[in-house]
C-alpha positions as CSV (number, residue, x, y, z in Angstrom):
1,X,18.6,-34.9,-28.4
2,X,15.0,-36.1,-28.8
3,X,12.2,-33.5,-28.7
4,X,10.0,-33.5,-25.7
5,X,6.4,-34.4,-26.2
6,X,5.1,-31.3,-24.4
7,X,6.6,-27.8,-24.3
8,X,8.0,-26.9,-20.9
9,X,7.7,-23.1,-20.8
10,X,9.2,-22.7,-17.4
11,X,12.4,-24.6,-18.4
12,X,12.7,-23.0,-21.8
13,X,12.1,-19.4,-20.7
14,X,14.6,-19.6,-17.8
15,X,17.2,-21.2,-20.1
16,X,16.8,-18.7,-22.9
17,X,16.7,-15.7,-20.6
18,X,19.9,-16.9,-18.9
19,X,21.6,-17.2,-22.3
20,X,20.5,-13.7,-23.3
21,X,21.7,-12.1,-20.0
22,X,25.0,-13.9,-20.1
23,X,25.5,-12.7,-23.7
24,X,24.9,-9.1,-22.6
25,X,22.0,-8.8,-25.0
26,X,20.2,-6.3,-22.8
27,X,23.2,-4.1,-21.8
28,X,23.4,-0.5,-22.8
29,X,24.9,-0.2,-26.3
30,X,24.0,-3.8,-27.3
31,X,23.3,-3.9,-31.1
32,X,23.9,-0.2,-31.3
33,X,24.5,0.9,-34.9
34,X,23.7,4.6,-34.7
35,X,24.5,7.6,-32.5
36,X,20.9,8.2,-31.2
37,X,20.2,7.0,-27.7
38,X,17.0,5.7,-26.1
39,X,16.5,5.4,-22.3
40,X,13.7,4.3,-20.0
41,X,14.0,4.7,-16.3
42,X,12.0,2.0,-14.5
43,X,10.0,3.6,-11.7
44,X,11.7,1.5,-9.0
45,X,9.4,-0.9,-7.1
46,X,9.8,-1.4,-3.4
47,X,12.6,-3.8,-2.4
48,X,9.9,-5.7,-0.4
49,X,7.5,-5.8,-3.4
50,X,6.2,-8.6,-5.5
51,X,5.1,-8.4,-9.1
52,X,1.4,-7.9,-9.8
53,X,-0.7,-7.4,-12.9
54,X,0.0,-3.6,-12.9
55,X,3.7,-4.3,-13.2
56,X,3.1,-6.9,-15.9
57,X,1.1,-4.3,-17.9
58,X,3.5,-1.4,-17.8
59,X,6.6,-3.6,-18.0
60,X,5.2,-5.1,-21.2
61,X,4.8,-1.6,-22.7
62,X,8.3,-0.5,-21.7
63,X,9.8,-3.8,-22.9
64,X,8.2,-3.4,-26.3
65,X,9.5,0.1,-26.7
66,X,13.0,-0.9,-25.6
67,X,13.3,-3.9,-27.8
68,X,11.9,-2.0,-30.8
69,X,14.5,0.8,-30.4
70,X,17.3,-1.8,-29.8
71,X,16.3,-3.5,-33.1
72,X,16.5,-0.1,-34.8
73,X,20.1,0.2,-33.7
74,X,19.6,2.9,-31.0
75,X,22.1,2.9,-28.1
76,X,19.4,1.6,-25.8
77,X,19.1,1.4,-22.0
78,X,16.2,0.2,-19.8
79,X,17.4,1.2,-16.3
80,X,16.3,-1.1,-13.5
81,X,16.3,-0.3,-9.8
82,X,14.8,-0.8,-6.3
83,X,13.4,1.7,-3.8
84,X,14.5,1.2,-0.2
85,X,10.9,1.3,1.0
86,X,12.1,2.2,4.5
87,X,8.7,1.8,6.3
88,X,7.8,-1.5,4.7
89,X,11.4,-2.9,5.0
90,X,11.5,-2.0,8.7
91,X,8.2,-3.8,9.3
92,X,9.5,-6.9,7.5
93,X,12.7,-7.0,9.5
94,X,11.0,-6.4,12.8
95,X,8.6,-9.2,12.1
96,X,11.6,-11.5,11.5
97,X,13.2,-10.4,14.8
98,X,10.0,-11.1,16.6
99,X,9.5,-14.5,15.0
100,X,13.0,-15.6,15.8
101,X,13.0,-14.3,19.4
102,X,15.7,-11.7,18.8
103,X,15.9,-8.3,20.6
104,X,13.6,-5.6,19.4
105,X,14.8,-2.6,17.3
106,X,14.9,-0.2,20.3
107,X,16.7,-2.8,22.4
108,X,19.5,-3.6,19.9
109,X,20.2,0.0,18.9
110,X,20.3,1.8,15.6
111,X,23.6,0.4,14.2
112,X,22.8,-3.2,14.9
113,X,19.3,-2.8,13.5
114,X,20.7,-1.2,10.3
115,X,22.9,-4.3,9.9
116,X,19.9,-6.5,10.2
117,X,18.1,-4.5,7.6
118,X,21.0,-4.8,5.1
119,X,21.2,-8.6,5.9
120,X,17.5,-8.9,5.1
121,X,17.8,-7.0,1.9
122,X,20.6,-9.2,0.8
123,X,18.8,-12.5,1.7
124,X,15.2,-11.7,0.9
125,X,14.9,-8.3,-0.8
126,X,14.6,-7.8,-4.5
127,X,12.4,-10.8,-5.3
128,X,10.6,-8.6,-7.7
129,X,13.7,-8.3,-9.9
130,X,13.8,-12.1,-10.3
131,X,10.1,-12.0,-11.2
132,X,10.8,-9.4,-13.8
133,X,13.3,-11.7,-15.4
134,X,10.6,-14.4,-15.6
135,X,8.5,-11.8,-17.5
136,X,11.4,-11.5,-20.0
137,X,12.1,-7.9,-19.2
138,X,15.1,-6.7,-21.3
139,X,16.6,-4.5,-18.6
140,X,20.4,-3.9,-18.2
141,X,20.7,-5.7,-14.9
142,X,24.4,-4.8,-14.6
143,X,23.2,-1.2,-13.8
144,X,20.5,-2.1,-11.3
145,X,20.4,0.7,-8.7
146,X,19.2,0.9,-5.1
147,X,18.2,4.1,-3.5
148,X,20.3,3.5,-0.4
149,X,23.5,2.6,-2.3
150,X,26.4,4.7,-1.1
151,X,25.1,5.0,2.5
152,X,27.7,4.7,5.2
153,X,26.0,1.6,6.6
154,X,25.9,-0.1,3.1
155,X,27.9,-3.3,2.9
156,X,30.7,-3.7,0.3
157,X,28.5,-6.1,-1.7
158,X,26.1,-3.3,-2.7
159,X,26.4,-2.1,-6.3
160,X,28.3,1.0,-7.1
161,X,26.7,4.4,-7.2
162,X,25.9,6.8,-4.4
163,X,22.2,7.3,-4.8
164,X,21.9,7.8,-1.0
165,X,23.7,11.1,-1.2
166,X,21.9,12.0,-4.4
167,X,18.6,11.7,-2.6
168,X,19.8,13.9,0.3
169,X,21.1,16.5,-2.2
170,X,17.8,16.6,-4.0
171,X,15.7,17.1,-0.9
172,X,18.0,19.7,0.7
173,X,17.8,21.5,-2.6
174,X,14.0,21.3,-2.7
175,X,13.8,22.4,0.9
176,X,16.0,25.4,0.2
177,X,13.8,26.3,-2.8
178,X,10.6,26.1,-0.7
179,X,9.2,23.1,-2.6
180,X,9.0,20.9,0.5
181,X,8.5,21.5,4.2
182,X,8.5,19.7,7.5
183,X,5.2,19.5,9.3
184,X,2.7,17.3,11.2
185,X,0.6,14.7,9.4
186,X,-1.5,11.7,10.4
187,X,-0.1,8.3,9.5
188,X,-0.9,4.6,10.0
189,X,1.0,3.7,13.1
190,X,1.9,0.3,14.6
191,X,2.2,0.7,18.4
192,X,3.8,-2.7,18.8
193,X,6.7,-2.2,16.3
194,X,6.5,1.6,16.8
195,X,6.8,2.4,13.2
196,X,4.6,4.1,10.5
197,X,3.0,1.8,7.9
198,X,2.3,2.7,4.3
199,X,-1.3,3.3,3.2
200,X,-0.7,0.4,0.8
201,X,-0.2,-2.0,3.7
202,X,-3.6,-1.2,5.3
203,X,-6.6,-3.6,5.1
204,X,-10.0,-2.6,6.3
205,X,-12.1,-5.2,8.1
206,X,-15.6,-4.6,9.6
207,X,-16.4,-5.4,13.2
208,X,-19.2,-4.6,15.7
209,X,-18.6,-1.5,17.8
210,X,-20.2,0.4,20.6
211,X,-21.6,4.0,20.5
212,X,-21.2,6.7,23.1
213,X,-23.5,9.7,23.0
214,X,-22.6,13.0,24.6
215,X,-24.2,16.4,25.2
216,X,-21.7,19.2,25.0
217,X,-23.2,21.9,27.3
218,X,-23.1,25.5,26.0
219,X,-20.9,27.9,27.9
220,X,-22.5,29.9,30.6
221,X,-25.8,28.0,30.5
222,X,-26.7,29.6,27.2
223,X,-29.8,28.2,25.4
224,X,-31.2,28.2,21.8
225,X,-34.3,27.0,20.0
226,X,-33.6,23.7,18.3
227,X,-35.9,23.0,15.3
228,X,-36.1,20.0,13.1
229,X,-38.1,19.8,9.9
230,X,-39.1,17.1,7.5
231,X,-38.5,17.1,3.8
232,X,-41.7,19.2,3.2
233,X,-40.6,21.8,5.7
234,X,-43.0,20.8,8.4
235,X,-41.7,21.2,11.9
236,X,-41.2,17.8,13.6
237,X,-39.4,18.9,16.7
238,X,-39.0,22.2,18.5
239,X,-37.3,22.5,21.9
240,X,-35.0,24.7,23.9
241,X,-31.6,23.2,24.3
242,X,-28.5,24.2,26.3
243,X,-26.2,21.7,24.6
244,X,-25.2,20.3,21.2
245,X,-25.3,16.5,20.7
246,X,-22.3,14.3,19.6
247,X,-21.9,10.6,19.1
248,X,-18.6,8.7,18.9
249,X,-17.0,5.3,19.5
250,X,-13.8,6.7,20.9
251,X,-14.5,9.1,23.8
252,X,-11.0,8.8,25.1
253,X,-9.9,11.2,22.4
254,X,-12.5,13.8,23.5
255,X,-9.8,15.4,25.7
256,X,-8.0,16.4,22.5
257,X,-11.1,18.0,20.9
258,X,-10.3,21.4,19.4
259,X,-13.8,22.3,18.2
260,X,-17.3,21.1,17.3
261,X,-18.2,21.5,13.6
262,X,-21.5,21.9,11.9
263,X,-22.4,22.6,8.3
264,X,-22.6,26.2,7.4
265,X,-26.1,25.7,5.8
266,X,-27.6,23.8,8.8
267,X,-30.2,26.1,10.2
268,X,-30.6,24.1,13.4
269,X,-27.3,25.3,14.8
270,X,-27.1,28.8,13.2
271,X,-27.9,30.5,16.5
272,X,-24.9,28.9,18.3
273,X,-22.2,29.1,15.6
274,X,-19.2,31.0,17.1
275,X,-20.3,30.1,20.7
276,X,-18.4,27.9,23.1
277,X,-19.3,24.5,24.4
278,X,-17.9,22.4,27.2
279,X,-16.1,19.1,26.6
280,X,-18.1,16.8,29.0
281,X,-15.2,14.6,30.1
282,X,-12.2,15.1,32.3
283,X,-11.8,16.7,35.7
284,X,-14.9,18.9,36.2
285,X,-12.9,21.8,37.6
286,X,-10.6,21.9,34.5
287,X,-13.0,21.2,31.7
288,X,-12.3,23.1,28.6
289,X,-14.6,25.2,26.4
290,X,-14.2,24.8,22.6
291,X,-15.7,26.8,19.7
292,X,-18.6,25.7,17.5
293,X,-17.4,26.3,13.9
294,X,-18.8,25.7,10.4
295,X,-17.2,23.5,7.8
296,X,-18.3,21.6,4.6
297,X,-17.4,18.3,6.2
298,X,-20.4,17.6,8.5
299,X,-23.4,16.1,6.8
300,X,-26.6,17.9,8.1
301,X,-28.8,14.9,7.0
302,X,-27.0,12.3,9.0
303,X,-27.4,11.9,12.7
304,X,-27.2,15.1,14.7
305,X,-25.2,16.8,12.0
306,X,-22.6,17.9,14.5
307,X,-19.0,16.6,14.5
308,X,-16.3,16.9,17.3
309,X,-13.0,17.8,15.7
310,X,-9.9,16.0,17.1
311,X,-7.3,16.9,14.5
312,X,-4.5,14.8,15.9
313,X,-6.4,11.5,16.1
314,X,-8.6,11.4,12.9
315,X,-7.9,11.9,9.2
316,X,-11.1,13.8,8.4
317,X,-10.8,15.9,11.5
318,X,-7.2,16.7,10.5
319,X,-8.4,18.3,7.3
320,X,-11.1,20.3,9.1
321,X,-8.6,21.4,11.7
322,X,-6.2,22.6,9.0
323,X,-8.9,24.6,7.3
324,X,-10.1,26.2,10.5
325,X,-6.7,26.7,12.2
326,X,-7.9,24.5,15.1
327,X,-5.1,23.2,17.4
328,X,-4.4,19.5,17.2
329,X,-3.7,18.0,20.6
330,X,-2.0,14.6,20.6
331,X,-3.0,12.4,23.6
332,X,-1.1,9.1,22.9
333,X,2.6,8.3,22.5
334,X,4.2,6.0,20.0
335,X,3.4,2.9,22.1
336,X,-0.3,3.7,22.1
337,X,-0.2,4.7,25.7
338,X,-1.6,7.9,27.2
339,X,1.1,10.6,27.2
340,X,3.0,11.1,30.4
341,X,5.1,14.1,29.5
342,X,4.4,17.8,29.8
343,X,3.2,20.1,32.6
344,X,0.5,19.2,35.1
345,X,-3.0,18.9,33.5
346,X,-4.4,22.0,35.2
347,X,-1.7,24.2,33.6
348,X,-2.1,22.6,30.2
349,X,-5.9,22.9,30.3
350,X,-5.6,26.6,31.2
351,X,-3.4,27.3,28.2
352,X,-5.7,25.3,25.9
353,X,-8.6,27.4,27.2
354,X,-6.8,30.6,26.5
355,X,-6.2,29.4,23.0
356,X,-9.9,28.6,22.5
357,X,-10.8,32.1,23.9
358,X,-8.5,33.7,21.3
359,X,-6.3,35.3,24.0
360,X,-3.3,33.0,23.4
361,X,-1.3,32.6,20.2
362,X,0.0,29.2,19.3
363,X,2.1,27.4,16.8
364,X,2.7,23.7,15.8
365,X,5.6,23.2,18.2
366,X,3.7,24.6,21.2
367,X,0.6,22.4,20.6
368,X,2.8,19.3,20.1
369,X,4.4,19.9,23.5
370,X,1.0,20.2,25.3
371,X,-0.4,17.2,27.1
372,X,-4.1,17.3,27.8
373,X,-4.3,13.9,29.4
374,X,-5.5,14.2,33.1
375,X,-2.7,13.4,35.6
376,X,-4.3,10.2,36.9
377,X,-4.4,8.7,33.4
378,X,-0.9,9.7,32.2
379,X,1.3,6.8,31.3
380,X,-1.5,4.2,31.3
381,X,-2.0,1.9,28.4
382,X,-4.9,3.2,26.3
383,X,-7.0,0.1,27.1
384,X,-6.4,0.5,30.9
385,X,-7.3,4.2,30.7
386,X,-10.4,3.3,28.8
387,X,-11.4,0.7,31.4
388,X,-10.9,3.2,34.2
389,X,-12.9,5.9,32.6
390,X,-15.4,3.9,30.6
391,X,-18.4,5.2,32.7
392,X,-17.6,8.8,31.7
393,X,-18.6,9.8,35.2
394,X,-17.3,13.3,35.1
395,X,-13.6,12.4,35.4
396,X,-13.4,9.5,33.0
397,X,-12.0,9.4,29.5
398,X,-13.5,6.1,28.6
399,X,-13.9,4.9,25.0
400,X,-14.1,2.1,22.6
401,X,-11.1,2.6,20.3
402,X,-8.0,4.7,19.7
403,X,-6.9,7.2,17.2
404,X,-3.7,8.5,15.5
405,X,-1.4,11.1,16.9
406,X,0.5,13.9,15.2
407,X,4.1,13.2,14.3
408,X,6.7,15.3,12.4
409,X,7.3,14.4,8.7
410,X,8.3,16.1,5.4
411,X,5.6,17.2,3.0
412,X,5.4,18.3,-0.6
413,X,4.3,21.7,-1.6
414,X,2.2,22.3,-4.7
415,X,4.1,21.7,-7.9
416,X,6.0,18.6,-6.9
417,X,4.8,15.4,-8.3
418,X,4.1,12.5,-6.1
419,X,3.5,8.8,-6.4
420,X,1.5,6.3,-4.3
421,X,-0.2,8.6,-1.8
422,X,-3.9,8.5,-2.6
423,X,-4.4,4.8,-3.3
424,X,-7.0,3.1,-1.1
425,X,-6.1,0.3,1.3
426,X,-5.3,-3.0,-0.5
427,X,-5.9,-6.6,0.4
428,X,-3.1,-8.4,-1.4
429,X,-1.7,-11.5,0.4
430,X,1.3,-10.7,2.6
431,X,0.3,-7.1,3.4
432,X,0.3,-6.1,6.9
433,X,-3.2,-5.8,8.4
434,X,-3.5,-2.5,10.2
435,X,-5.8,-1.0,12.8
436,X,-7.1,2.4,11.5
437,X,-7.2,4.9,14.3
438,X,-10.2,6.8,13.2
439,X,-13.0,6.5,10.8
440,X,-13.1,5.8,7.1
441,X,-15.2,6.8,4.1
442,X,-16.3,4.7,1.1
443,X,-14.6,7.3,-1.0
444,X,-10.9,7.0,0.0
445,X,-10.0,9.6,-2.6
446,X,-11.9,12.3,-0.6
447,X,-10.2,11.8,2.8
448,X,-8.2,9.1,4.4
449,X,-9.2,8.1,7.9
450,X,-7.1,6.6,10.7
451,X,-7.0,3.1,11.9
452,X,-8.3,2.3,15.3
453,X,-7.4,-0.5,17.7
454,X,-10.3,-2.0,19.7
455,X,-10.8,-4.0,22.9
456,X,-8.4,-6.7,23.8
457,X,-10.9,-8.3,26.1
458,X,-11.6,-12.0,25.9
459,X,-10.0,-13.5,22.8
460,X,-10.3,-10.4,20.7
461,X,-6.9,-8.7,20.8
462,X,-7.2,-6.7,17.6
463,X,-10.7,-5.4,17.2
464,X,-10.9,-2.1,15.4
465,X,-13.8,0.3,15.6
466,X,-14.4,2.4,12.5
467,X,-16.9,4.6,10.8
468,X,-18.4,5.1,7.3
469,X,-19.5,8.6,6.8
470,X,-22.7,7.9,4.8
471,X,-23.9,4.6,6.3
472,X,-26.9,4.6,8.6
473,X,-26.5,2.9,12.0
474,X,-28.4,-0.1,12.9
475,X,-31.8,0.4,14.5
476,X,-32.0,0.9,18.2
477,X,-28.8,2.9,18.5
478,X,-30.5,6.1,19.3
479,X,-29.3,9.6,18.2
480,X,-26.1,9.5,16.1
481,X,-24.0,11.9,14.3
482,X,-21.5,11.9,11.4
483,X,-18.7,11.8,13.8
484,X,-19.8,8.4,15.2
485,X,-18.1,5.2,14.1
486,X,-20.5,2.9,12.4
487,X,-20.6,-0.5,14.2
488,X,-19.8,-2.5,11.1
489,X,-16.3,-1.4,10.3
490,X,-13.0,-2.9,11.4
491,X,-9.4,-2.5,10.4
492,X,-6.9,-4.9,11.8
493,X,-3.2,-4.6,12.2
494,X,-2.1,-1.1,13.0
495,X,-2.8,2.1,14.8
496,X,-2.6,5.3,12.8
497,X,-0.8,8.1,14.6
498,X,-0.2,11.4,13.0
499,X,3.4,11.1,11.9
500,X,5.8,10.2,9.3
501,X,5.0,9.4,5.7
502,X,6.9,8.9,2.5
503,X,6.6,10.9,-0.7
504,X,8.3,10.0,-3.9
505,X,9.3,12.7,-6.3
506,X,10.3,12.3,-10.0
507,X,13.4,14.5,-10.6
508,X,15.5,15.3,-13.6
509,X,19.1,14.1,-13.6
510,X,20.4,17.7,-13.9
511,X,19.0,18.4,-10.4
512,X,20.5,15.3,-8.9
513,X,23.8,15.2,-10.7
514,X,23.1,11.6,-11.6
515,X,24.7,9.6,-14.5
516,X,23.1,9.3,-17.9
517,X,20.5,6.8,-16.6
518,X,17.6,9.2,-16.9
519,X,15.7,10.4,-13.9
520,X,16.0,9.5,-10.2
521,X,13.2,8.6,-7.8
522,X,14.0,10.2,-4.5
523,X,12.5,8.7,-1.4
524,X,11.4,11.0,1.4
525,X,10.8,9.7,4.9
């Protein structure tokens, strides 16, 4: 046949790769002429994933090594596979259901939804494996594994291998050895689909916000001398105060405050550290007192230097609450509505006050069951509750955004390796855009903050109010503190609740009882 004038790389590469794969050139044992073996386990990408430059880089290195050992006559295996990516897959399937007008996940039930998930995986999942073929990866595709293979709900078309039970076995074993635990943690939460969203699916967008400023009165009318100094140590303000000042964009979460934090080296508040102050919202007769504590988190040079700590609705506050053993009161449910469960507000507030006074012991389960939403706001959509109480007139819980709530999830203890937990929010095409329920910092490695949903008034249905820790507010905003949300941050798409997250652990085959394909990546939800 005549030679083409121009080289068609797409046609040639596809044709040659198909020939190699059909000939079994990449199967384990191909070209083996010696007893030595060489195996690489591909860290399995998400079944929902697409190839990016990072994959191209590490796949190139693995392919070079595999081909080199194969040419040397080693019994060579490059083991491919896919991670079930439960959170991301669920989101994709629920988007499909919504787009096609089908019943929601909660309406169709667990079994029917699982079938939809498997159907999606068969039709649209695993695109990244086809992309890896286009790269020329010399993996043994006949051994491609999936972390949910072997599950009871898996269709007969799934490849052989019970990795589902292997994952369960590993995590039960790790739990029994004390390597993992079940606890509460903040996550990015979508109140529409009622599912957690991976940090990798979060995109931050800036928007204008509104600031609320509050004075938290000291208990019993106590006063102290408040002194501010300039950089040279000259006194610029000296006055007697009976309060500590706070600024925030989400006052509806103030009912869940567990403490007010100041920096330990801030001399302005030294006289009142350890004292109690009153949360200035909610029914007057049942307003709670919370302690003033010290922590490294507040920035004394920014705003008032005082931060209200709402551990169940903010990622930074969560870290402070853990360090200070501060109770984390969740105010919203999985639908983003004010909680309607629990005992009457008066009883719950009395117990919370006893905890703050140090006369009542508490544990995680007890705090999770408590509902500190006033009776008249229970069951309301968060936006309606905000509108009703926006004046903060003594009984209101008004605000300008929402925050995450605590949810049970597994965690990893020290010593277990993890993957994909501390990466900052991405902006790749196709990722879900989420509402962070809380504030964020420029340095995402230090702390991760929640995503917040904003007003749905007018045409704006997905505004998010956020905060950058070290950015000055615009002029004319008045006194501000590090707990405030800066008016130029927006995250769109989800609402972080404290809840479920995934951790991926690299485990040896001996622990899992896996075949001779190297190690197993166990997915934890």
